[in-house]
N, C-alpha and C positions, 0 to 999 in steps of 0.2 A: 430421654428423647431429644432434649436440647443439645446434648453432647454429640449425638448421632448426626443431627442436622448440621452442626458446626463442622464435624469431620467430613461430611459429604461436600459441603461448600469448599472446604480447604482442598480436598482431593480434586474437585472440578477446576479450581483455580490453578492448582499445581500442574494438572494435565494440560491446560491451556497455555501455560508458560514454560513448557519443557524446553530446556536449553539444548537444541539440536543443531545449532549453527545457523547463521543467516545466509541465504543465497538469493541471488537476483531471481525474480520471476521470469521464467522462460516463456516467451510468447507462444500462444497456440498456433497451429498451422494457419488459421485464418488471419492471424495478426503478423505472420512471418513474411508477408509480401515486401518487396523492395520499395522503400520510401524515397521519393524524389528529394534531393538535398534541400531544395527551396521550401519544402513542406515539413522538414524535420525541425522540431522545436524541443528544447529541454527546459523544464521548469522545476523549481524547488518549492514544495508546498509545506507550510507550517501546519503540523498536526499535533494536537494535544490529546493525551490519554494513553499513549503507548507506554507500556512499562516493562516490556520484555521482548525477546526474539519471537515469541509466539504472536505477539501483536504485530510485529514487522511482517511476518509471513501472512497473516490475515489480510493486511492492507495490500501487500504485494499481489496476492491472489485476486483480490477484489478489483484492483485497478488493472491488473494484467489481463482480465477478461474483456476489457473494453476494446473496441475496434481501433486499429492503428497504433497500439502500444508496442513499442520496440523494446523498452527496458524500464524496470521499476526497481528502485532501491530505497527501502525504508530504514530509518535509524531511530530507535527509541532513545538512544543517548542524546541525539541532536534534536529530537522532535521534528524531524523532517522526512519528506518523501521526495526523491528526485525521479522525475519521469521523462523519458525520451519518447516522443510520439509524433505521429503524422497529424499535423494541425487541421488537415482537411477531413479527418476521420473521427477525431475525438476533441474534447474541450475540457477546460478547467472545471466547468460546471458539472460535467459528467463524472469527472474524477472526484470532485467534492461530494457528489451524491453517493458514489460507490463507497467512499471512506466513511461518510456520515452514517450510511445505512449499517455499517459495522459497529457503530457506537462511539466513534471518535469525533473530535471537534476539529474542524478545519478553519484556520484563521484566514490565510491569504497565500499568494504565491508570488514568486519573482522569476523572470526569465533568466536563463543562464546562457550567455553567449559563448559559443564554442569556436 
């Protein structure tokens, strides 16, 4: 019984971390509106707990569902998530909540000046 349980856990972890290549989250139609340049902001968020490309996709999907998100790129290698968004529609606190709700730890963020 213990071996079966161990096998099930292993399979579930393997399925969650399948290496299918990482892609940027494509915003939904509601998020695809044109963003005024003065409202566009890019931040780099420090996230701990990502161990694979499956983790990256999970975070990209969670943040990508928020209003005003234009682009999301997570990297488990760098433990970062770079988000380009409309600062009048979304905030770091909302992104932090979306990431934390998926089981990851968010430390802080810094602005990226383009």
